[in-house]
C-alpha positions, -999 to 999 in steps of 0.1 A, spaced: 108 -772 375 99 -737 365 114 -715 338 132 -695 364 149 -726 378 159 -737 343 174 -704 334 192 -703 368 207 -738 362 219 -728 327 235 -696 341 253 -717 367 264 -742 341 277 -714 319 295 -697 348 312 -728 360 319 -747 328 315 -727 295 329 -693 305 361 -708 321 366 -729 289 363 -697 268 387 -679 290 412 -707 288 409 -709 250 414 -671 247 444 -673 270 459 -701 248 453 -680 217 470 -650 233 500 -671 241 501 -683 205 499 -647 193 529 -639 216 547 -669 202 541 -655 166 554 -621 177 586 -636 192 591 -657 160 588 -629 135 594 -595 153 630 -594 141 616 -586 106 613 -548 102 578 -533 102 557 -505 116 545 -507 153 514 -528 157 482 -511 164 474 -536 191 487 -569 206 458 -590 193 448 -574 160 483 -563 148 480 -538 119 444 -546 111 432 -513 125 453 -494 101 441 -515 72 405 -509 82 410 -471 87 425 -468 52 397 -488 37 368 -471 56 383 -436 49 382 -444 12 420 -441 9 443 -463 -13 457 -490 10 486 -495 -14 499 -460 -7 502 -470 30 522 -501 18 544 -478 -3 550 -457 28 560 -487 48 583 -501 21 601 -468 19 605 -466 57 614 -502 65 631 -516 35 627 -545 10 608 -567 34 582 -554 58 563 -573 84 525 -568 86 506 -586 114 469 -595 112 458 -615 142 480 -647 141 489 -643 105 521 -626 94 524 -610 59 556 -597 45 556 -570 19 584 -579 -5 600 -554 -28 633 -573 -34 636 -581 -71 656 -613 -66 630 -627 -42 602 -615 -64 617 -635 -93 624 -665 -71 589 -668 -57 566 -656 -85 585 -675 -112 583 -708 -94 552 -730 -91 563 -744 -57 550 -713 -39 512 -716 -40 488 -687 -39 479 -678 -3 448 -696 9 440 -670 35 437 -644 7 423 -662 -23 399 -686 -6 380 -655 7 370 -647 -29 353 -681 -32 321 -662 -23 308 -628 -15 285 -626 16 275 -662 12 270 -663 -26 296 -682 -47 316 -657 -67 350 -667 -81 348 -701 -64 377 -723 -71 384 -710 -105 417 -703 -123 423 -671 -104 415 -684 -69 427 -720 -70 455 -726 -45 459 -763 -50 485 -769 -77 468 -800 -92 434 -783 -92 449 -752 -109 469 -772 -134 438 -792 -145 420 -759 -152 450 -744 -169 451 -774 -192 415 -768 -201 419 -730 -205 452 -729 -223 439 -738 -258 415 -709 -256 442 -685 -245 474 -700 -258 477 -674 -284 475 -646 -260 500 -644 -231 526 -668 -244 531 -651 -278 568 -650 -285 582 -632 -315 612 -656 -313 591 -688 -313 612 -716 -327 583 -732 -344 573 -712 -376 540 -730 -379 530 -721 -343 541 -685 -349 519 -683 -380 489 -698 -361 494 -673 -333 497 -644 -357 465 -655 -376 446 -657 -344 456 -623 -332 449 -608 -365 414 -623 -364 406 -603 -332 413 -570 -349 378 -567 -364 362 -570 -329 387 -544 -315 380 -520 -343 343 -524 -340 343 -518 -303 365 -487 -306 343 -473 -334 313 -476 -312 331 -455 -286 340 -429 -313 303 -427 -323 293 -421 -286 319 -394 -282 307 -377 -314 272 -376 -299 285 -361 -267 304 -335 -286 274 -326 -307 253 -322 -276 281 -303 -258 281 -328 -229 311 -339 -209 324 -374 -214 327 -397 -184 356 -417 -199 358 -445 -173 322 -454 -178 325 -452 -216 357 -473 -219 343 -499 -196 313 -503 -218 336 -508 -248 358 -534 -230 328 -553 -218 312 -553 -252 344 -565 -269 350 -592 -242 315 -607 -244 317 -608 -282 352 -622 -285 350 -646 -255 313 -656 -254 298 -647 -288 273 -623 -273 266 -587 -284 255 -567 -254 257 -534 -274 260 -513 -242 260 -480 -259 224 -486 -269 214 -508 -240 224 -483 -212 201 -500 -188 219 -533 -190 224 -548 -155 259 -561 -162 281 -530 -157 264 -523 -124 267 -560 -113 304 -560 -120 309 -528 -101 290 -541 -71 311 -573 -71 343 -554 -72 333 -532 -44 321 -562 -24 355 -578 -26 370 -551 -4 352 -558 28 354 -595 21 392 -593 21 397 -566 48 366 -562 71 352 -593 86 325 -574 106 312 -555 76 283 -579 69 271 -577 105 265 -540 105 228 -532 98 237 -501 77 255 -523 52 226 -547 46 213 -530 14 248 -531 -1 253 -567 9 219 -576 -7 230 -558 -39 263 -577 -41 246 -610 -35 222 -603 -63 250 -593 -86 268 -625 -80 236 -644 -87 231 -625 -119 266 -632 -133 264 -669 -124 229 -674 -137 240 -657 -170 270 -679 -172 249 -711 -167 225 -700 -194 252 -691 -219 273 -722 -213 243 -745 -215 231 -730 -248 266 -732 -263 272 -767 -251 239 -779 -266 249 -763 -299 283 -780 -298 268 -814 -290 243 -810 -319 271 -802 -343 258 -767 -350 280 -740 -364 292 -721 -334 317 -693 -330 353 -704 -326 357 -683 -295 369 -688 -259 337 -702 -246 335 -729 -273 371 -739 -267 366 -742 -230 335 -764 -235 353 -786 -261 384 -789 -240 364 -797 -208 345 -823 -228 377 -842 -233 380 -849 -196 371 -885 -187 344 -874 -163 329 -840 -155 319 -838 -119 295 -813 -103 325 -794 -90 340 -794 -125 308 -777 -137 309 -752 -109 346 -744 -117 338 -739 -153 312 -713 -142 338 -698 -118 360 -692 -147 332 -676 -167 326 -651 -139 364 -645 -136 368 -637 -173 336 -617 -174 348 -594 -146 386 -593 -149 386 -589 -187 363 -559 -185 376 -541 -155 413 -542 -158 415 -530 -194 388 -503 -188 407 -489 -158 440 -489 -177 424 -469 -206 408 -444 -182 441 -439 -163 459 -435 -196 434 -408 -208 438 -391 -174 476 -389 -177 475 -377 -213 451 -350 -202 476 -339 -175 505 -341 -199 496 -324 -232 531 -326 -245 530 -364 -242 496 -365 -258 508 -345 -288 538 -368 -293 514 -398 -292 491 -381 -317 520 -374 -340 529 -411 -341 493 -421 -346 490 -396 -375 522 -409 -391 511 -446 -388 474 -444 -394 468 -412 -413 432 -411 -422 426 -449 -420 396 -460 -401 404 -497 -398 435 -504 -377 454 -535 -388 475 -559 -367 506 -547 -384 498 -511 -376 499 -519 -339 535 -530 -342 544 -495 -356 528 -476 -327 558 -480 -304 554 -447 -285 518 -455 -277 530 -489 -264 553 -470 -241 525 -447 -229 504 -478 -221 532 -495 -202 539 -463 -182 503 -462 -173 505 -497 -159 536 -488 -139 518 -460 -120 484 -476 -121 484 -514 -123 448 -524 -125 454 -555 -104 481 -542 -81 495 -573 -64 493 -609 -55 502 -631 -25 521 -664 -21 526 -688 8 562 -692 19 565 -727 33 602 -728 39 628 -706 57 646 -682 35 668 -651 36 656 -618 20 681 -590 17 700 -604 47 669 -609 69 660 -644 80 624 -652 72 610 -682 91 586 -704 72 549 -699 75 545 -662 64 525 -650 34 545 -630 9 528 -599 -6 541 -587 -39 528 -553 -50 535 -539 -84 519 -506 -74 544 -502 -46 575 -512 -67 564 -490 -96 564 -459 -74 597 -464 -56 627 -442 -63 648 -474 -58 636 -487 -91 624 -457 -111 639 -422 -111 613 -395 -103 587 -423 -99 556 -401 -97 565 -384 -130 546 -399 -160 574 -406 -184 568 -431 -213 605 -429 -223 613 -453 -194 600 -480 -218 617 -469 -250 632 -499 -269 668 -492 -259 661 -483 -223 671 -508 -196 643 -532 -188 629 -531 -152 643 -561 -133 614 -579 -115 599 -546 -102 574 -541 -129 547 -569 -132 512 -554 -138 500 -588 -151 519 -609 -126 549 -631 -133 555 -668 -139 530 -696 -145 502 -678 -127 505 -646 -148 474 -632 -165 461 -654 -193 446 -625 -212 474 -599 -211 481 -599 -249 444 -596 -256 441 -567 -232 470 -547 -246 459 -551 -282 425 -539 -273 438 -510 -253 461 -499 -281 433 -500 -307 410 -479 -285 437 -453 -276 449 -451 -312 414 -443 -325 408 -418 -297 441 -400 -304 434 -400 -341 399 -386 -339 397 -364 -308 412 -337 -287 403 -342 -251 409 -321 -220 402 -329 -184 373 -310 -168 388 -287 -141 383 -295 -104 382 -332 -105 403 -355 -84 432 -375 -96 428 -399 -67 426 -437 -70 397 -458 -60 409 -489 -43 386 -519 -47 400 -553 -55 414 -534 -86 424 -498 -90 404 -473 -110 403 -434 -113 382 -420 -84 369 -391 -105 358 -412 -135 380 -391 -157 355 -365 -170 366 -348 -203 356 -322 -228 358 -337 -263 364 -321 -296 370 -336 -330 406 -332 -343 397 -336 -380 360 -335 -389 369 -347 -425 383 -381 -414 373 -409 -438 342 -427 -429 
């Protein structure tokens, strides 16, 4: 039989058997899509872009046009109410802005993180990224095992409670937090030195880049006992690797065809190499520290040591346990740097746009710190207005804008019946900008968070809520306050005209312009 006969036979086989099967399968899938529409179409929402793809076209258009997708979600929430249906193929998301439902779902462990969202971050373009770590684990038992390992390293940070009933625990927490102040001060001083050099050379300061260097330096020193010294080592590959991974998360979550387009291959290669760099670094640092611990050497009492010691208490460490430990290394490495850095940059941007608020914050800093160079833990408690400024920054610009949960049971939200099987989307960015919850929501007003003001009721959650809230939020806010206090104490800064105040929407939010400032010393005689 010749080649032509073979090809002819295969063509006939495909025509009479394979193609009809594909057609039947597609028809069945379309009928299933129709069933999904009939089941959930009573929930308010915008018209679908198409029968099959739902609202996916709009999501892709917003992403590929470099617009902030969360602004589209905000528009929909304002148009359609506290629960909005969003269709993507056969999956239905509901955007929830009802505070009672937000409380019910996010505060309870019985609503797991949505597999369809968080499992996509297991890897980026075929390279393992966040894997099955603390952020992405959707199985409760798997998550709880990791949390048990990680909690001793972070127990002082998110669960600090001034009204803790155990005085001994309160003293230990206070001692731990005070112990971090040296690292925060050192990192902030490095930034002050860099800004002084820029002022002397009459160069503009790219604040987003600068504060991200600070937060990464502090993080690696406090968490991993490593001094990257990024102000001197400006060619370090880590900042660029983190940025590449963050950008790579967007098409992973929103654009399934991205990897197939030839024009995207250089970027895909860069992201894969960035993932490899972070995980290889993690393997080396963990291995070296574990060996030191096993040999009884004097090691830093930092997060990495605690994680290794706690993990060593497990009866048996499997290969997957080792991989998950590395997943959590990458998670801490990226999230701990990016979120605080973006918050600081947004804060500087808003103070530059609101000089009256900046002056009020400077007045408080002057009253509390005077000419002091070393900020103490007790000083932070006195900087109440600066705390309000930082909280207001997170209202308008939550670095991690939202989260998703599976809803496995029927429920009613604001009078609307929600059948089981949907994915709930909870977006702090959307809630923080709604007139329903905040008067004049686009106005930057730190007085919303003054001590005697009413507390936002489950519509403000920049670090998440409940058992899956951010482990490092206390750490992050202490660091942000130290950096901002020193900046306000030492420098006047003004935004360079003509730059955008837009938001770059990757997996996290950051200022699109980079927040470029002119810098000038406030008091050249400050104590050294």
